CHARMM internal coordinates of N, CA and C (Angstrom, degrees):
IC EDIT
DIST 1 N 1 CA 1.4440
DIST 1 CA 1 C 1.5193
ANGL 1 N 1 CA 1 C 110.43
DIST 1 C 2 N 1.2685
ANGL 1 CA 1 C 2 N 114.02
DIHE 1 N 1 CA 1 C 2 N 146.03
DIST 2 N 2 CA 1.4624
ANGL 1 C 2 N 2 CA 119.98
DIHE 1 CA 1 C 2 N 2 CA 179.07
DIST 2 CA 2 C 1.5230
ANGL 2 N 2 CA 2 C 110.27
DIHE 1 C 2 N 2 CA 2 C -84.43
DIST 2 C 3 N 1.3250
ANGL 2 CA 2 C 3 N 115.02
DIHE 2 N 2 CA 2 C 3 N 145.84
DIST 3 N 3 CA 1.4640
ANGL 2 C 3 N 3 CA 119.28
DIHE 2 CA 2 C 3 N 3 CA 175.72
DIST 3 CA 3 C 1.5169
ANGL 3 N 3 CA 3 C 109.50
DIHE 2 C 3 N 3 CA 3 C -77.73
DIST 3 C 4 N 1.3125
ANGL 3 CA 3 C 4 N 115.86
DIHE 3 N 3 CA 3 C 4 N 135.81
DIST 4 N 4 CA 1.4578
ANGL 3 C 4 N 4 CA 120.40
DIHE 3 CA 3 C 4 N 4 CA 178.00
DIST 4 CA 4 C 1.5200
ANGL 4 N 4 CA 4 C 108.76
DIHE 3 C 4 N 4 CA 4 C -97.32
DIST 4 C 5 N 1.3217
ANGL 4 CA 4 C 5 N 115.48
DIHE 4 N 4 CA 4 C 5 N 127.24
DIST 5 N 5 CA 1.4577
ANGL 4 C 5 N 5 CA 120.96
DIHE 4 CA 4 C 5 N 5 CA 178.50
DIST 5 CA 5 C 1.5216
ANGL 5 N 5 CA 5 C 109.04
DIHE 4 C 5 N 5 CA 5 C -105.03
DIST 5 C 6 N 1.3111
ANGL 5 CA 5 C 6 N 115.61
DIHE 5 N 5 CA 5 C 6 N 149.18
DIST 6 N 6 CA 1.4582
ANGL 5 C 6 N 6 CA 120.75
DIHE 5 CA 5 C 6 N 6 CA 176.68
DIST 6 CA 6 C 1.5260
ANGL 6 N 6 CA 6 C 108.75
DIHE 5 C 6 N 6 CA 6 C -71.98
DIST 6 C 7 N 1.3151
ANGL 6 CA 6 C 7 N 116.21
DIHE 6 N 6 CA 6 C 7 N 136.16
DIST 7 N 7 CA 1.4566
ANGL 6 C 7 N 7 CA 120.44
DIHE 6 CA 6 C 7 N 7 CA -179.21
DIST 7 CA 7 C 1.5250
ANGL 7 N 7 CA 7 C 110.57
DIHE 6 C 7 N 7 CA 7 C -66.32
DIST 7 C 8 N 1.3183
ANGL 7 CA 7 C 8 N 116.35
DIHE 7 N 7 CA 7 C 8 N 139.94
DIST 8 N 8 CA 1.4606
ANGL 7 C 8 N 8 CA 121.21
DIHE 7 CA 7 C 8 N 8 CA -178.82
DIST 8 CA 8 C 1.5224
ANGL 8 N 8 CA 8 C 111.15
DIHE 7 C 8 N 8 CA 8 C -83.41
DIST 8 C 9 N 1.3399
ANGL 8 CA 8 C 9 N 117.81
DIHE 8 N 8 CA 8 C 9 N -18.80
DIST 9 N 9 CA 1.4577
ANGL 8 C 9 N 9 CA 120.92
DIHE 8 CA 8 C 9 N 9 CA -177.92
DIST 9 CA 9 C 1.5227
ANGL 9 N 9 CA 9 C 109.88
DIHE 8 C 9 N 9 CA 9 C -127.71
DIST 9 C 10 N 1.3339
ANGL 9 CA 9 C 10 N 115.51
DIHE 9 N 9 CA 9 C 10 N 142.02
DIST 10 N 10 CA 1.4542
ANGL 9 C 10 N 10 CA 121.29
DIHE 9 CA 9 C 10 N 10 CA 176.00
DIST 10 CA 10 C 1.5292
ANGL 10 N 10 CA 10 C 108.73
DIHE 9 C 10 N 10 CA 10 C -128.96
DIST 10 C 11 N 1.3208
ANGL 10 CA 10 C 11 N 116.66
DIHE 10 N 10 CA 10 C 11 N 158.04
DIST 11 N 11 CA 1.4622
ANGL 10 C 11 N 11 CA 121.50
DIHE 10 CA 10 C 11 N 11 CA 178.20
DIST 11 CA 11 C 1.5212
ANGL 11 N 11 CA 11 C 108.19
DIHE 10 C 11 N 11 CA 11 C -92.55
DIST 11 C 12 N 1.3315
ANGL 11 CA 11 C 12 N 116.00
DIHE 11 N 11 CA 11 C 12 N 130.10
DIST 12 N 12 CA 1.4581
ANGL 11 C 12 N 12 CA 120.78
DIHE 11 CA 11 C 12 N 12 CA 179.34
DIST 12 CA 12 C 1.5229
ANGL 12 N 12 CA 12 C 109.64
DIHE 11 C 12 N 12 CA 12 C -122.27
DIST 12 C 13 N 1.3071
ANGL 12 CA 12 C 13 N 115.71
DIHE 12 N 12 CA 12 C 13 N 163.14
DIST 13 N 13 CA 1.4579
ANGL 12 C 13 N 13 CA 122.87
DIHE 12 CA 12 C 13 N 13 CA 179.68
DIST 13 CA 13 C 1.5252
ANGL 13 N 13 CA 13 C 108.50
DIHE 12 C 13 N 13 CA 13 C -108.84
DIST 13 C 14 N 1.3322
ANGL 13 CA 13 C 14 N 116.73
DIHE 13 N 13 CA 13 C 14 N 122.51
DIST 14 N 14 CA 1.4574
ANGL 13 C 14 N 14 CA 122.60
DIHE 13 CA 13 C 14 N 14 CA 176.81
DIST 14 CA 14 C 1.5220
ANGL 14 N 14 CA 14 C 106.68
DIHE 13 C 14 N 14 CA 14 C -101.57
DIST 14 C 15 N 1.3448
ANGL 14 CA 14 C 15 N 117.58
DIHE 14 N 14 CA 14 C 15 N 114.05
DIST 15 N 15 CA 1.4555
ANGL 14 C 15 N 15 CA 121.48
DIHE 14 CA 14 C 15 N 15 CA -172.32
DIST 15 CA 15 C 1.5179
ANGL 15 N 15 CA 15 C 112.14
DIHE 14 C 15 N 15 CA 15 C -124.10
DIST 15 C 16 N 1.3311
ANGL 15 CA 15 C 16 N 115.14
DIHE 15 N 15 CA 15 C 16 N 143.36
DIST 16 N 16 CA 1.4521
ANGL 15 C 16 N 16 CA 121.81
DIHE 15 CA 15 C 16 N 16 CA 172.82
DIST 16 CA 16 C 1.5250
ANGL 16 N 16 CA 16 C 106.61
DIHE 15 C 16 N 16 CA 16 C -91.72
DIST 16 C 17 N 1.3232
ANGL 16 CA 16 C 17 N 117.42
DIHE 16 N 16 CA 16 C 17 N 118.88
DIST 17 N 17 CA 1.4588
ANGL 16 C 17 N 17 CA 121.72
DIHE 16 CA 16 C 17 N 17 CA -176.47
DIST 17 CA 17 C 1.5284
ANGL 17 N 17 CA 17 C 111.76
DIHE 16 C 17 N 17 CA 17 C -66.81
DIST 17 C 18 N 1.3166
ANGL 17 CA 17 C 18 N 117.33
DIHE 17 N 17 CA 17 C 18 N -26.80
DIST 18 N 18 CA 1.4657
ANGL 17 C 18 N 18 CA 121.43
DIHE 17 CA 17 C 18 N 18 CA -176.95
DIST 18 CA 18 C 1.5325
ANGL 18 N 18 CA 18 C 112.38
DIHE 17 C 18 N 18 CA 18 C -70.18
DIST 18 C 19 N 1.3433
ANGL 18 CA 18 C 19 N 117.39
DIHE 18 N 18 CA 18 C 19 N -44.46
DIST 19 N 19 CA 1.4626
ANGL 18 C 19 N 19 CA 120.64
DIHE 18 CA 18 C 19 N 19 CA -175.54
DIST 19 CA 19 C 1.5224
ANGL 19 N 19 CA 19 C 113.35
DIHE 18 C 19 N 19 CA 19 C -111.00
DIST 19 C 20 N 1.3224
ANGL 19 CA 19 C 20 N 118.51
DIHE 19 N 19 CA 19 C 20 N -20.69
DIST 20 N 20 CA 1.4528
ANGL 19 C 20 N 20 CA 121.10
DIHE 19 CA 19 C 20 N 20 CA -177.59
DIST 20 CA 20 C 1.5166
ANGL 20 N 20 CA 20 C 113.50
DIHE 19 C 20 N 20 CA 20 C 87.89
DIST 20 C 21 N 1.3253
ANGL 20 CA 20 C 21 N 118.42
DIHE 20 N 20 CA 20 C 21 N -2.72
DIST 21 N 21 CA 1.4618
ANGL 20 C 21 N 21 CA 122.05
DIHE 20 CA 20 C 21 N 21 CA 177.49
DIST 21 CA 21 C 1.5216
ANGL 21 N 21 CA 21 C 108.69
DIHE 20 C 21 N 21 CA 21 C -68.55
DIST 21 C 22 N 1.3491
ANGL 21 CA 21 C 22 N 117.55
DIHE 21 N 21 CA 21 C 22 N 142.87
DIST 22 N 22 CA 1.4597
ANGL 21 C 22 N 22 CA 119.65
DIHE 21 CA 21 C 22 N 22 CA -176.78
DIST 22 CA 22 C 1.5200
ANGL 22 N 22 CA 22 C 112.36
DIHE 21 C 22 N 22 CA 22 C -141.03
DIST 22 C 23 N 1.3241
ANGL 22 CA 22 C 23 N 114.99
DIHE 22 N 22 CA 22 C 23 N 157.37
DIST 23 N 23 CA 1.4540
ANGL 22 C 23 N 23 CA 125.82
DIHE 22 CA 22 C 23 N 23 CA 170.78
DIST 23 CA 23 C 1.5197
ANGL 23 N 23 CA 23 C 107.29
DIHE 22 C 23 N 23 CA 23 C -118.75
DIST 23 C 24 N 1.3355
ANGL 23 CA 23 C 24 N 117.94
DIHE 23 N 23 CA 23 C 24 N 156.52
DIST 24 N 24 CA 1.4574
ANGL 23 C 24 N 24 CA 121.32
DIHE 23 CA 23 C 24 N 24 CA 170.46
DIST 24 CA 24 C 1.5120
ANGL 24 N 24 CA 24 C 107.81
DIHE 23 C 24 N 24 CA 24 C -109.27
DIST 24 C 25 N 1.3217
ANGL 24 CA 24 C 25 N 115.83
DIHE 24 N 24 CA 24 C 25 N 146.23
DIST 25 N 25 CA 1.4618
ANGL 24 C 25 N 25 CA 121.73
DIHE 24 CA 24 C 25 N 25 CA -175.06
DIST 25 CA 25 C 1.5206
ANGL 25 N 25 CA 25 C 108.70
DIHE 24 C 25 N 25 CA 25 C -149.10
DIST 25 C 26 N 1.3284
ANGL 25 CA 25 C 26 N 118.25
DIHE 25 N 25 CA 25 C 26 N 152.70
DIST 26 N 26 CA 1.4522
ANGL 25 C 26 N 26 CA 121.30
DIHE 25 CA 25 C 26 N 26 CA 174.80
DIST 26 CA 26 C 1.5182
ANGL 26 N 26 CA 26 C 109.06
DIHE 25 C 26 N 26 CA 26 C -93.31
DIST 26 C 27 N 1.3257
ANGL 26 CA 26 C 27 N 115.21
DIHE 26 N 26 CA 26 C 27 N 144.78
DIST 27 N 27 CA 1.4606
ANGL 26 C 27 N 27 CA 121.41
DIHE 26 CA 26 C 27 N 27 CA -178.57
DIST 27 CA 27 C 1.5234
ANGL 27 N 27 CA 27 C 108.32
DIHE 26 C 27 N 27 CA 27 C -125.80
DIST 27 C 28 N 1.3232
ANGL 27 CA 27 C 28 N 116.38
DIHE 27 N 27 CA 27 C 28 N 131.00
DIST 28 N 28 CA 1.4547
ANGL 27 C 28 N 28 CA 121.80
DIHE 27 CA 27 C 28 N 28 CA 177.71
DIST 28 CA 28 C 1.5273
ANGL 28 N 28 CA 28 C 108.32
DIHE 27 C 28 N 28 CA 28 C -81.73
DIST 28 C 29 N 1.3358
ANGL 28 CA 28 C 29 N 117.83
DIHE 28 N 28 CA 28 C 29 N 114.33
DIST 29 N 29 CA 1.4586
ANGL 28 C 29 N 29 CA 121.31
DIHE 28 CA 28 C 29 N 29 CA -176.54
DIST 29 CA 29 C 1.5207
ANGL 29 N 29 CA 29 C 112.92
DIHE 28 C 29 N 29 CA 29 C -79.53
DIST 29 C 30 N 1.3236
ANGL 29 CA 29 C 30 N 117.63
DIHE 29 N 29 CA 29 C 30 N -19.05
DIST 30 N 30 CA 1.4667
ANGL 29 C 30 N 30 CA 120.16
DIHE 29 CA 29 C 30 N 30 CA -177.70
DIST 30 CA 30 C 1.5232
ANGL 30 N 30 CA 30 C 112.96
DIHE 29 C 30 N 30 CA 30 C -85.64
DIST 30 C 31 N 1.3158
ANGL 30 CA 30 C 31 N 118.17
DIHE 30 N 30 CA 30 C 31 N -16.09
DIST 31 N 31 CA 1.4511
ANGL 30 C 31 N 31 CA 121.49
DIHE 30 CA 30 C 31 N 31 CA -178.11
DIST 31 CA 31 C 1.5243
ANGL 31 N 31 CA 31 C 110.98
DIHE 30 C 31 N 31 CA 31 C -79.64
DIST 31 C 32 N 1.3269
ANGL 31 CA 31 C 32 N 116.09
DIHE 31 N 31 CA 31 C 32 N 141.61
DIST 32 N 32 CA 1.4636
ANGL 31 C 32 N 32 CA 120.56
DIHE 31 CA 31 C 32 N 32 CA 177.66
DIST 32 CA 32 C 1.5269
ANGL 32 N 32 CA 32 C 111.30
DIHE 31 C 32 N 32 CA 32 C -74.51
DIST 32 C 33 N 1.3333
ANGL 32 CA 32 C 33 N 117.98
DIHE 32 N 32 CA 32 C 33 N -21.68
DIST 33 N 33 CA 1.4576
ANGL 32 C 33 N 33 CA 121.78
DIHE 32 CA 32 C 33 N 33 CA -177.60
DIST 33 CA 33 C 1.5269
ANGL 33 N 33 CA 33 C 112.85
DIHE 32 C 33 N 33 CA 33 C -74.49
DIST 33 C 34 N 1.3201
ANGL 33 CA 33 C 34 N 118.43
DIHE 33 N 33 CA 33 C 34 N -18.04
DIST 34 N 34 CA 1.4636
ANGL 33 C 34 N 34 CA 120.85
DIHE 33 CA 33 C 34 N 34 CA -176.62
DIST 34 CA 34 C 1.5249
ANGL 34 N 34 CA 34 C 112.24
DIHE 33 C 34 N 34 CA 34 C -108.39
DIST 34 C 35 N 1.3026
ANGL 34 CA 34 C 35 N 118.02
DIHE 34 N 34 CA 34 C 35 N 26.14
DIST 35 N 35 CA 1.4585
ANGL 34 C 35 N 35 CA 121.33
DIHE 34 CA 34 C 35 N 35 CA 176.00
DIST 35 CA 35 C 1.5196
ANGL 35 N 35 CA 35 C 108.83
DIHE 34 C 35 N 35 CA 35 C -76.69
DIST 35 C 36 N 1.3217
ANGL 35 CA 35 C 36 N 117.40
DIHE 35 N 35 CA 35 C 36 N 143.91
DIST 36 N 36 CA 1.4569
ANGL 35 C 36 N 36 CA 121.00
DIHE 35 CA 35 C 36 N 36 CA -178.74
DIST 36 CA 36 C 1.5204
ANGL 36 N 36 CA 36 C 111.15
DIHE 35 C 36 N 36 CA 36 C 82.35
DIST 36 C 37 N 1.3313
ANGL 36 CA 36 C 37 N 116.68
DIHE 36 N 36 CA 36 C 37 N -168.62
DIST 37 N 37 CA 1.4563
ANGL 36 C 37 N 37 CA 121.49
DIHE 36 CA 36 C 37 N 37 CA -178.70
DIST 37 CA 37 C 1.5179
ANGL 37 N 37 CA 37 C 111.12
DIHE 36 C 37 N 37 CA 37 C -83.13
DIST 37 C 38 N 1.3244
ANGL 37 CA 37 C 38 N 115.61
DIHE 37 N 37 CA 37 C 38 N 137.64
DIST 38 N 38 CA 1.4560
ANGL 37 C 38 N 38 CA 121.62
DIHE 37 CA 37 C 38 N 38 CA 178.89
DIST 38 CA 38 C 1.5223
ANGL 38 N 38 CA 38 C 109.92
DIHE 37 C 38 N 38 CA 38 C -85.08
DIST 38 C 39 N 1.3301
ANGL 38 CA 38 C 39 N 116.49
DIHE 38 N 38 CA 38 C 39 N 149.33
DIST 39 N 39 CA 1.4528
ANGL 38 C 39 N 39 CA 123.37
DIHE 38 CA 38 C 39 N 39 CA 174.01
DIST 39 CA 39 C 1.5164
ANGL 39 N 39 CA 39 C 107.87
DIHE 38 C 39 N 39 CA 39 C -133.18
DIST 39 C 40 N 1.3379
ANGL 39 CA 39 C 40 N 116.91
DIHE 39 N 39 CA 39 C 40 N 137.93
DIST 40 N 40 CA 1.4598
ANGL 39 C 40 N 40 CA 121.75
DIHE 39 CA 39 C 40 N 40 CA 179.90
DIST 40 CA 40 C 1.5146
ANGL 40 N 40 CA 40 C 109.79
DIHE 39 C 40 N 40 CA 40 C -144.26
DIST 40 C 41 N 1.3207
ANGL 40 CA 40 C 41 N 116.27
DIHE 40 N 40 CA 40 C 41 N 147.00
DIST 41 N 41 CA 1.4653
ANGL 40 C 41 N 41 CA 120.66
DIHE 40 CA 40 C 41 N 41 CA 172.20
DIST 41 CA 41 C 1.5174
ANGL 41 N 41 CA 41 C 107.98
DIHE 40 C 41 N 41 CA 41 C -94.06
DIST 41 C 42 N 1.3375
ANGL 41 CA 41 C 42 N 115.93
DIHE 41 N 41 CA 41 C 42 N 117.16
DIST 42 N 42 CA 1.4597
ANGL 41 C 42 N 42 CA 122.57
DIHE 41 CA 41 C 42 N 42 CA -178.80
DIST 42 CA 42 C 1.5217
ANGL 42 N 42 CA 42 C 108.82
DIHE 41 C 42 N 42 CA 42 C -132.97
DIST 42 C 43 N 1.3272
ANGL 42 CA 42 C 43 N 116.32
DIHE 42 N 42 CA 42 C 43 N 169.10
DIST 43 N 43 CA 1.4564
ANGL 42 C 43 N 43 CA 122.09
DIHE 42 CA 42 C 43 N 43 CA -179.82
DIST 43 CA 43 C 1.5236
ANGL 43 N 43 CA 43 C 109.99
DIHE 42 C 43 N 43 CA 43 C -83.05
DIST 43 C 44 N 1.3255
ANGL 43 CA 43 C 44 N 116.97
DIHE 43 N 43 CA 43 C 44 N 131.02
DIST 44 N 44 CA 1.4614
ANGL 43 C 44 N 44 CA 123.01
DIHE 43 CA 43 C 44 N 44 CA 175.99
DIST 44 CA 44 C 1.5278
ANGL 44 N 44 CA 44 C 107.89
DIHE 43 C 44 N 44 CA 44 C -109.12
DIST 44 C 45 N 1.3378
ANGL 44 CA 44 C 45 N 118.04
DIHE 44 N 44 CA 44 C 45 N 110.91
DIST 45 N 45 CA 1.4625
ANGL 44 C 45 N 45 CA 119.59
DIHE 44 CA 44 C 45 N 45 CA -177.24
DIST 45 CA 45 C 1.5261
ANGL 45 N 45 CA 45 C 113.71
DIHE 44 C 45 N 45 CA 45 C -68.13
DIST 45 C 46 N 1.3154
ANGL 45 CA 45 C 46 N 118.78
DIHE 45 N 45 CA 45 C 46 N -21.71
DIST 46 N 46 CA 1.4648
ANGL 45 C 46 N 46 CA 120.82
DIHE 45 CA 45 C 46 N 46 CA 178.09
DIST 46 CA 46 C 1.5289
ANGL 46 N 46 CA 46 C 110.94
DIHE 45 C 46 N 46 CA 46 C -71.02
DIST 46 C 47 N 1.3313
ANGL 46 CA 46 C 47 N 116.80
DIHE 46 N 46 CA 46 C 47 N -37.57
DIST 47 N 47 CA 1.4655
ANGL 46 C 47 N 47 CA 121.36
DIHE 46 CA 46 C 47 N 47 CA 177.85
DIST 47 CA 47 C 1.5261
ANGL 47 N 47 CA 47 C 112.12
DIHE 46 C 47 N 47 CA 47 C -92.25
DIST 47 C 48 N 1.3383
ANGL 47 CA 47 C 48 N 116.57
DIHE 47 N 47 CA 47 C 48 N -16.97
DIST 48 N 48 CA 1.4587
ANGL 47 C 48 N 48 CA 124.79
DIHE 47 CA 47 C 48 N 48 CA -177.22
DIST 48 CA 48 C 1.5224
ANGL 48 N 48 CA 48 C 112.14
DIHE 47 C 48 N 48 CA 48 C 59.89
DIST 48 C 49 N 1.3356
ANGL 48 CA 48 C 49 N 116.10
DIHE 48 N 48 CA 48 C 49 N 42.42
DIST 49 N 49 CA 1.4605
ANGL 48 C 49 N 49 CA 121.01
DIHE 48 CA 48 C 49 N 49 CA 174.21
DIST 49 CA 49 C 1.5246
ANGL 49 N 49 CA 49 C 109.03
DIHE 48 C 49 N 49 CA 49 C -160.31
DIST 49 C 50 N 1.3292
ANGL 49 CA 49 C 50 N 116.82
DIHE 49 N 49 CA 49 C 50 N 169.78
DIST 50 N 50 CA 1.4547
ANGL 49 C 50 N 50 CA 122.25
DIHE 49 CA 49 C 50 N 50 CA 178.49
DIST 50 CA 50 C 1.5255
ANGL 50 N 50 CA 50 C 109.06
DIHE 49 C 50 N 50 CA 50 C -82.58
DIST 50 C 51 N 1.3440
ANGL 50 CA 50 C 51 N 116.07
DIHE 50 N 50 CA 50 C 51 N 131.26
DIST 51 N 51 CA 1.4540
ANGL 50 C 51 N 51 CA 122.35
DIHE 50 CA 50 C 51 N 51 CA 178.77
DIST 51 CA 51 C 1.5260
ANGL 51 N 51 CA 51 C 108.84
DIHE 50 C 51 N 51 CA 51 C -137.62
DIST 51 C 52 N 1.3251
ANGL 51 CA 51 C 52 N 117.08
DIHE 51 N 51 CA 51 C 52 N 170.83
DIST 52 N 52 CA 1.4543
ANGL 51 C 52 N 52 CA 121.44
DIHE 51 CA 51 C 52 N 52 CA -179.48
DIST 52 CA 52 C 1.5265
ANGL 52 N 52 CA 52 C 111.10
DIHE 51 C 52 N 52 CA 52 C -86.50
DIST 52 C 53 N 1.3190
ANGL 52 CA 52 C 53 N 115.95
DIHE 52 N 52 CA 52 C 53 N 127.93
DIST 53 N 53 CA 1.4550
ANGL 52 C 53 N 53 CA 123.17
DIHE 52 CA 52 C 53 N 53 CA 176.24
DIST 53 CA 53 C 1.5303
ANGL 53 N 53 CA 53 C 107.74
DIHE 52 C 53 N 53 CA 53 C -106.01
DIST 53 C 54 N 1.3286
ANGL 53 CA 53 C 54 N 117.79
DIHE 53 N 53 CA 53 C 54 N 138.70
DIST 54 N 54 CA 1.4587
ANGL 53 C 54 N 54 CA 121.77
DIHE 53 CA 53 C 54 N 54 CA 178.58
DIST 54 CA 54 C 1.5196
ANGL 54 N 54 CA 54 C 109.48
DIHE 53 C 54 N 54 CA 54 C -120.03
DIST 54 C 55 N 1.2949
ANGL 54 CA 54 C 55 N 115.37
DIHE 54 N 54 CA 54 C 55 N 158.32
DIST 55 N 55 CA 1.4541
ANGL 54 C 55 N 55 CA 122.05
DIHE 54 CA 54 C 55 N 55 CA -179.75
DIST 55 CA 55 C 1.5378
ANGL 55 N 55 CA 55 C 110.10
DIHE 54 C 55 N 55 CA 55 C -67.03
DIST 55 C 56 N 1.3300
ANGL 55 CA 55 C 56 N 116.32
DIHE 55 N 55 CA 55 C 56 N 134.06
DIST 56 N 56 CA 1.4568
ANGL 55 C 56 N 56 CA 121.87
DIHE 55 CA 55 C 56 N 56 CA 179.82
DIST 56 CA 56 C 1.5301
ANGL 56 N 56 CA 56 C 109.44
DIHE 55 C 56 N 56 CA 56 C -129.27
DIST 56 C 57 N 1.3241
ANGL 56 CA 56 C 57 N 116.65
DIHE 56 N 56 CA 56 C 57 N 168.30
DIST 57 N 57 CA 1.4553
ANGL 56 C 57 N 57 CA 120.99
DIHE 56 CA 56 C 57 N 57 CA -179.68
DIST 57 CA 57 C 1.5180
ANGL 57 N 57 CA 57 C 110.79
DIHE 56 C 57 N 57 CA 57 C -71.85
DIST 57 C 58 N 1.3382
ANGL 57 CA 57 C 58 N 115.57
DIHE 57 N 57 CA 57 C 58 N 139.93
DIST 58 N 58 CA 1.4537
ANGL 57 C 58 N 58 CA 121.68
DIHE 57 CA 57 C 58 N 58 CA 174.31
DIST 58 CA 58 C 1.5268
ANGL 58 N 58 CA 58 C 107.84
DIHE 57 C 58 N 58 CA 58 C -86.47
DIST 58 C 59 N 1.3293
ANGL 58 CA 58 C 59 N 118.20
DIHE 58 N 58 CA 58 C 59 N 143.54
DIST 59 N 59 CA 1.4601
ANGL 58 C 59 N 59 CA 118.81
DIHE 58 CA 58 C 59 N 59 CA 176.16
DIST 59 CA 59 C 1.5272
ANGL 59 N 59 CA 59 C 110.58
DIHE 58 C 59 N 59 CA 59 C -67.53
DIST 59 C 60 N 1.2997
ANGL 59 CA 59 C 60 N 117.24
DIHE 59 N 59 CA 59 C 60 N 140.62
DIST 60 N 60 CA 1.4758
ANGL 59 C 60 N 60 CA 121.23
DIHE 59 CA 59 C 60 N 60 CA -177.13
DIST 60 CA 60 C 1.5045
ANGL 60 N 60 CA 60 C 112.33
DIHE 59 C 60 N 60 CA 60 C -80.39
END
COOR INIT
IC SEED 1 N 1 CA 1 C
IC BUILD
């Protein structure tokens, strides 16, 4: 049998709470810099400006 290793990267959902628009992004789980929730400034086409997107739950 092959050994199963835990994946180092997972797919997360970056969502703007104001409009509900979202991006998907990969997150490195082994890095100390990506502990906790991620925040990024990205372009929101619904608002037509750059706003802060935060990590949200992915649907199961």
